[in-house]
C-alpha positions as CSV (number, residue, x, y, z in Angstrom):
1,X,0.0,0.0,0.0
2,X,1.2,3.5,-0.8
3,X,-0.1,6.9,0.1
4,X,-1.3,9.3,-2.6
5,X,-2.3,12.9,-2.6
6,X,-1.3,16.6,-2.7
7,X,-0.8,18.9,-5.6
8,X,-0.9,17.6,-9.1
9,X,2.5,16.4,-10.4
10,X,4.1,18.0,-13.5
11,X,2.5,16.5,-16.6
12,X,-0.6,15.3,-14.8
13,X,-4.0,16.4,-16.2
14,X,-6.0,19.2,-14.7
15,X,-8.6,17.0,-12.9
16,X,-11.0,19.9,-12.4
17,X,-12.0,19.6,-16.1
18,X,-13.2,16.0,-15.4
19,X,-14.9,16.8,-12.1
20,X,-12.0,15.2,-10.2
21,X,-9.9,16.3,-7.3
22,X,-6.6,15.5,-5.5
23,X,-7.0,13.6,-2.2
24,X,-4.8,11.5,0.1
25,X,-5.8,7.9,0.3
26,X,-4.4,4.4,0.9
27,X,-4.9,1.9,-1.9
28,X,-3.8,-1.4,-3.4
29,X,-2.0,-0.9,-6.7
30,X,-3.0,-2.8,-9.9
31,X,-0.2,-4.8,-11.4
32,X,-0.5,-3.1,-14.8
33,X,-0.2,0.5,-13.6
34,X,2.5,2.6,-15.2
35,X,4.9,4.4,-12.8
36,X,6.5,7.6,-14.0
37,X,9.8,7.9,-12.1
38,X,11.5,11.1,-10.9
39,X,14.2,10.3,-13.4
40,X,11.7,10.8,-16.3
41,X,11.5,7.1,-17.1
42,X,8.5,4.7,-16.9
43,X,8.5,1.5,-14.9
44,X,6.2,-0.9,-13.2
45,X,4.8,-1.0,-9.7
46,X,7.6,-3.2,-8.5
47,X,9.9,-0.2,-7.9
48,X,7.5,1.2,-5.3
49,X,8.0,0.5,-1.5
50,X,5.5,0.9,1.3
51,X,5.4,4.5,2.4
52,X,6.6,6.0,-0.9
53,X,5.0,9.4,-1.6
54,X,3.5,9.2,-5.1
55,X,0.6,10.8,-7.0
56,X,-1.9,8.8,-9.0
57,X,-4.6,9.3,-11.7
58,X,-7.9,7.6,-10.8
59,X,-10.6,6.8,-13.3
60,X,-14.0,5.3,-12.9
61,X,-14.3,1.9,-14.7
62,X,-17.4,0.4,-16.3
63,X,-18.5,-1.1,-13.0
64,X,-18.4,2.3,-11.3
65,X,-15.2,1.6,-9.3
66,X,-12.3,3.9,-9.1
67,X,-9.1,2.4,-10.5
68,X,-5.5,3.8,-10.8
69,X,-4.2,4.2,-14.3
70,X,-0.9,6.0,-13.8
71,X,1.4,6.9,-10.9
72,X,4.0,9.6,-10.6
73,X,6.9,9.2,-8.1
74,X,8.1,12.3,-6.2
């Protein structure tokens, strides 16, 4: 589990145009999520450790559940 929240990271979408907002939450990460590192490269969730401060994009899937589609490391 990792903690998410705070200000939007560089390159992240303006969530207000989608009715979204930035919050702090604790979640379980999907295996397929893309992680954008602070070194400007992309990786998988395996580089994350418990307690890492990251930011995430959530979308609502066809079942009405919020899922993470991208993560940015700080």
